[in-house]
Phi, psi and omega in degrees: 000156187221156174227135177232157171236131182223148174240126185244131177239158180131208175274084184230005177243138177077018180231013179084016182295316182299321177294323177294324179295317177299317179296316178299314181299318178299316180299324185260005179061047178250139182248150180155213181204160179221140180209156175280147174250157181300331185277002178097355176270174178238139180247138181228134167237127191213145176229150175172192180294143180311310186292340178287336188286328178297317181289323182297313181293326176294316184284335178280356176277060190281135174226067181220123182313132006265006184268134173221103178281125176269325183208138167245110174262110181237141174224144178281144176238176180286128179296130179247334182074016186263002182262125185244356179205182173240125186239147170261118177278119184275154180283147178290338179274100182302325181299320176300318178296316181294317179296322176298316178296321178295319182296317179297321179300317180297317178295318181297318180299318181297315179300318178299320180294325180290319180296315177298322177298314176301314179298320179297319176295319181291332183258359185300333183271357184296317176302325178293317176298315180300311180299315178296326175293317175303312182297322183282342178274345182285000000 
């Protein structure tokens, strides 16, 4: 088992980065917490199986709009076994958290629009196929 402490810098606050970290941790069965720091970085403490951490550190180095990680500074700590889930530590300033959630929502809407555009392009030929099938069955 392993424990790490990491500081993440870049465009990582107000863009849904902490939620992404939680999703990745859940996927890899890693426990711990993530929170924003006043200096604009994000702090992570995490524990889990040794083999999960290489993949975890790789996956948290996100460079996908609107998240852009510039640097992951990670160091191993003494494993304690005291973490039983993975939490996003929220800011005491509720207004900051609400603005962050609104920003993430805007990004999510943009992503859904892109997916729908792709689906529309992928399915644009279906009426033609349907018509050709009807003609061939006559």
